Every structure is written in structure tokens, then in C-alpha cells.
N, C-alpha and C positions, 0 to 999 in steps of 0.2 A: 497820714499818707506815708507809704514806704519810701525810705531814703533812696535817692538815686545812687546806685553803686558805681563807683569809678573803677575803671579797669586798673589792675595793678600796674604800677609804673615800671616800664622796662628800663633797666639800668642804661645810662648813657653810653657806657663802655660797650654794651651789647649792640646798641644802635650803631655805634661807630664801626664796630667790627663787621656788622651786617653790610653797612654802606661800603666799607673797604673791600669786603669779599666780592661784592657785585662789580665795583668799578676797577679795582686793581687786578683782579684775575683777568680782565680784558686787556689791561694796559701792560702788565708784567708777564702775563701768560704763565708758562710753567715755572717761572721764578717765584711766583706769589706764595706758594706754601712755605718756602724757605724764609722769605721776607716776613711773612706773617708770624712764623715761629720766633724770629728775631725780635719783632715788635713786642711780643708777649713775654719775652724774657728780660732779665735785668740788663739795663743799658750799661755800656762800657764808657769809662771816663778817661780823659787825659789830664795831666797836670801841667798847666801853662806856667812855666817858670817866671817868677817875678824878678826882672832885672833890677828893680829898685830896692830889693831886699838886701840887707847887709850880710846875710848868712851865706858865705861862699860854699858851705858844705851841703847845701840843699841838693844840688845836682848829684854830688857823690852819693848821698844817702839814697836818692832815687835809683841811681845806677846799681847800688848794692842790692836793691830789691829786685834787680833784673829788669828794670824799666829802661827804655832807651828813648832818646829824642828822635821821634819819627821823621822830623823835617831834615835835620842834618844827616841822618842816616840815608834818606832818599837822595839828597844832594851828593853825598859821597859815592853812592852807587852809580849815579849818572857820570860822575867824573871818572870812576874806574872803567865803566863800559866805554866811555869816550876814549880813554887812554888805550884800552884794548883795541878799539877800532883803529886808532892812529897807528898802533904797532902792526896790526894786520895789514893795513893800507901800505905801510912801508915795506912789509915783507912781500906783498904782492908785487910792488914796483921792483923790488930786488930780484924776484924770480924771473921777471920778464927780461931775460938776458940780452937778446939781440937788440940792436938799435931800433929796428923795425917794431919788434914786440913792445919795446918800451914806449914808443909813440902811441901805439894802440892802447896800452895800459893807461897811459896818462889821460887820453881822451875819455876812457871809460870812467876813471876815478873822478874826473871833472863833473861828468853828468851825474854820477852817484852823489857827489858832494852838493850839486845844485839841488837835487831832489831832497836830500835830508841834510840841511846845514847843521854844523855841530850845535848840539842843543845846550844853550847856556841859560838855564832858568833864572829869571830875575826874581828871586824870592828873598825877603829880608832874613838874613841869618840871625838877626837879633831875636826873632820869635822862636822860642824853644818850648816844645811840648812833649813831655814824657808819657809813653804808653807802655803797657805790658804787651808781650808778643801775642800773635794770633793764638787763640785757644786758651790763653792764660787769663783767668777771670779774677785774679787778685784785685782787691780793692785798695785804693790809696787811703791813707789816714788823713784826717783834716790837717790843714797846714798850721804850722806853729809860727807865732810872731818872733821877729828878731829883737835885738835890744831896744830898738826904737818903736816896737809894736807893729812893724810892717810885716805882713804875711809873706811866706816864701813861695807859695804857688796857689793857683786858682784852679779848682776842679771844674771841668766842663766837658761836653761832648767834643772829642778831638776833631770831629768833622766840621764843627762850627768854626774852626780856624781856616778852613779852605777858602771861604769867601774873603776873609781878611788877607790871606796870602795872594789871592787872585787880584785884589785891589792894587797890590804892589806899590805901596806908598813910597814916594821919592823925597829926598831932602827938601824940607821947608814947604811941602804940599799943604794947602788948606784942605782939610778933610771934614766931611759931614757924615755923621752916623745918624740917619733920619729917624730910625725906630730903635733907640739904643738900649733900652732896658731889657733884661736886668743888668747887663754891663760887661759880659764876658768878651764880646767882640771889641767894645770900646777899650777895654783893658789891653787886649792884644794889639790894637792899633797903637796904643801908647808905648808898648814894649819895643816897637821899631825904633823909637827915639828920633823919628824923622818928621813927625807932624809939626809944621810951622804953627798951625792952629787947628784945634779939634773942636767942632761943634757937635755935642751929643744931645740929641733931642728925643723925647718920648711924650706922647699925648697924655699919658697917665702920670699924675703928680705923685701918687703913691709909689709908682714904679721908678720915677726919677729920684725919689727919696732913697730907694734901695740902691740905685746907681751911685748916688753920692756917698752912701755908706761904703760901697765897694771901693770907690776912688780913695776914700779916707783910709781904708784898711790896707791898700796896696801901693798908693802913689804918694811921693813926697810933695809938700806944699808947692815948691817952685814948679813942679811939673803940672800939678792940679791947676795952677794959674794959667796954663796954656789951653785949658779946656773950658768951654762955656756950656753949662748944662741948662737946657730949656724944656718947657712943656707945651709946645705948640701942637696943634693938629698938623701932622706932617703934610697933609694935603694942601695946606695953605702956605707951605714954606716959600714958594716962589714969590708970594706977595711980600714976604719978610726980606729975603735976600736972594734975588735971582742971579744966576750965571756967575757965581763968585768962587766956586770950589774946583779944585783940581781932581779930587776923588770923592765919590759919594757912595756910601754903603746903604742899601735899602733892604733891610732884613725884616720883611713884612709880617704882620699878624697872619696866621694861617690855621689850618685845622690841626696843627701840632699832633701829627698822627700817633706818635708813641704815647703821649699824654692821654689822648682821646681813647686809645685802646686799653689803657691801664688804670686811669684815675677818674673816679666819679666827680671829685671836687673840681669846680671851675671847668666843666667839660662843655665844649662848644656844640656837642651833639645832644645836649639836654633839649627836650621838647620846646622849652621856652626860648631857646636861642636859634631856632630853625631859620628865622628871617636873617638874623645876623650871619649865620653860616652861609646862607645862599648869597648874601651880599659880599662875601669875602673877595671873590675875583675882581669885583668892581673897585673895592677899597684898595686892593693890591695894585690895580692898574693906576688908580689916582695917585697913590704913593710913588710908584715908579715914575710916572710922568713928572711929579714934583721933583724927584731926584734928578731926572734928565735936565729939567729946566734950571736946576740949581748949579749945574756944572758949567764951566766956561768951555768954549769951543776947544776941542782937543782933550777935554776932560773925560774921565772914565767913571762909569757907574757899575757896581756889582749888585745884582738883585739876588736875594736868597730866601728860601723857606725851609721849614723842617717837615714838609709834606711830600708825599709821593705823587700827588695829583697833577696830571698834565694841565688841568684847567687852572690850577694855581701857579703852574710853572711855565712851560713853553708857551701856552696860549696867552698868558699875560705879556710875555716878552713880544710875541708877534703883534699883538694889538698895540702895544706901546710904540713899537717901531713904526707901525702904520700911522698912528695918530700923530706922532712927532713929525712925520713927513707931511701928512695931509693938512693938519690943523696949525702946525707951528713952523712948517717949512724947515724943519731941522732934520738933517741926515744923520741917522744913528746906525752904527755898524756893530753887528754881533760878533764878538771876538771868539776865536777858536781856543777852547781850554782843554783839548784832548790830551795835551802833554801832562796835565795834572793826573789823568788816569794812569799813564805810564809811570809817572814819577812816584805816585803814592799807592800803587797796586798792592804792595806788600802789607799796607796798613788797613786799607779800606776795600770794601767790595763795591765796585762801580757798576751802574747800569750801562750796558754798551750801546743801547738803542735810543739814547736821548737825542731828539731832533736838534735841540739847541741847548747849550750849557751842559752841565754835568750833574749827575745824581748819585749820591752815596746811598746804597741799600743796606738796611740792617741785615746782619748775617750772624748765625750763632757763634762762629769763630772770630768774628770781628764786629761786635755788636754796637757799632756807632751809627749815627744817622737815625732817620732819613735826613738828608741835607741836599737841597738843590741849590746850585749857584750858576749864574750866568753873567758874563761881562759885556758891557756895552760901551762903545766909544762915540762920543758926540763929535761929529766931523766939523 
């Protein structure tokens, strides 16, 4: 009997792009062609400086290559514009010569100040990440070990640091990284030097192995001892340790849009993984709920994905807030992170129409992301 011929397998990357073309052209509208081009071109990296490395010259070497620390640069800019505003403010007061005029000026400046309080971003200056300027596609060399074998920097998508910066760890905070592998964000959390204790968890044992390798290559023993690496299913975390953390990072599994558009290997759009892909928003919601339940009242959660999909981003946030309220009687407040857009507009291309949270869009001149992040506070 003639063999049943199977249809030639469509590459997963093509399935992914077809899916993206349909959904993202609706969501991003006329921005989509530019974002699509970014997704299909080489990703841009940043070099997260390792504060535990003994080589003081690493930063100088990176600066000689014309890379700059995008975080301190953004903070400096804010200070300068703040000083500029203060000077202008003083000048305006000075020009209002008459007594009468001065009183009017004063009331005006007060309301102005009430509207926009001086912006003092609370961002850990200990996190340093070097990037090449917009349009510069130079690649970083692999990091070299110092005399003790500790590596000088870690290469990662610089946008991945935004969720860590948004978490804004304070001195002696108990921090949970619920889906920690491969480990870039965990490493960044440790760079702050502020974690009282860091719990780094990932469901996959092979991935926590990789996480441990990174900790060994970058972090000295005495700091590693403040980290507990575990392999629980993050959805069950609440049963393990409920309500004990000040800060929780929930960097969930997602459609990893850039990987899905570019790599056949381990692609979530493979026909065999359809069910798994369709279940992602549910899994993301369960993980975010576990993260919310793991924080103590007043604690903060940052949710993040590397997808452009509103179903995996804003929709998950909205459902979680609703479920926290109705099923757990927990009031969760979505924090405004729009200042991140202003602060880092020179480095990243942000989507201005995000309903909740912030979204970094890939762009040919700044090919970081996609990276969605949203901050919640448990009241």
C-alpha cells in the first residue's frame, strides 16, 4: 500500500513569525514592521559589570571601546536637567521684580512643583551596565577572569536589567527570584550588595545547574552563602514560604519572541508544543499569584516577560490583581513606571501605549528587548 505522505514540516520560526504578524500588527499597528525587522536582526547586548571582580580596569577598558554605563548616564542627565530647572526657576523668580509680581510668581511655581515633584529616581547606583551608543553594533568580547578566576562582566540583553532596577532593592531586603535561571537577573540583584537574603528558584534542575555555574564564575563564596538556590515548581512557592519577602521578581516563561523568530532549536512554536504554548498565560498567572502571595504586606513584585504579547503581559497583570482581590482579599496596586521611559529613552525604544507597565521594543538602532515589566505593590 502507498505510504501516507506527511506534509513537509513548516519551520517553527516561520510559524512564530506568522503568528506574530497576525497578532502584533493589530497590537503595535504601524510600529510592527520596524519591530519585526529588529527581532530578525542580531540582538544587542550590554555588559553587566561584576562588582565582585578584582580587576579595576574592566570599566576603563569598556570605556576605551566607547561603551558607557547607560544607568549612571541616565541618572546624570536627570540631575543636570533638574539643576537646569532649578536655575530657570530662580531666574523666573528674579525677573518678577515688583512685590506683587513676586507673590504671583511664587504661587505659580508652587503649583508647578506640586504637579511635577523633583524627580529623584531610587535606582541602585551599584548596578552598572555598559552598552554601545545607539546605532553602534560593536560586539563585546567574552569576559576574562581576574587573578582569582572571577569574571569581569556578564553579557546580557541590557533591557533585562530594567525589571531588576524597577524592583529597587533596599538594604537587607529578603528577595525572591521565582524563575531565576539562567541567572542574569539574579546576578544583577547581587550586584546591588543590598540583599539580606536572596532565594533563587527555578523549576528546571538543569537550569539551576547553569545558575550555580554562573554564581561560581562571578560571585565570591561569602556572597554565594547568602543565596539559596532551589528547584521548586514556582506555582507551589506559597506552600513553601508564604508572605516572607520584601521584594519578588517573577520573570516568567513566555513565548521568548526573539528566540522564537530566529532559532529552530527549543522553539515553543514547534507543532508538538502547541498545548504548552496555549497554556502559557495560565502558567504566568499562577506564577505571578505565587509571587504576590510570597510577599509580605507592603512588599513589591515585579513581573516580566521577553514577549510583546498583551495576553502574556497586561492581561496577566489585570487577572492577577482581580484574583488577589476576589479570592485572597489582597489589595494589589499597580505602580506607575512611566519615569523609566523618560529616564532610559536614550538607550531603549519604549512602546508609549502600554496600558500597564512598560514595554521595550526591539529597534534596529537599539536592538534590545522585547522586555515587558510591571511593578505591583501588596497593600
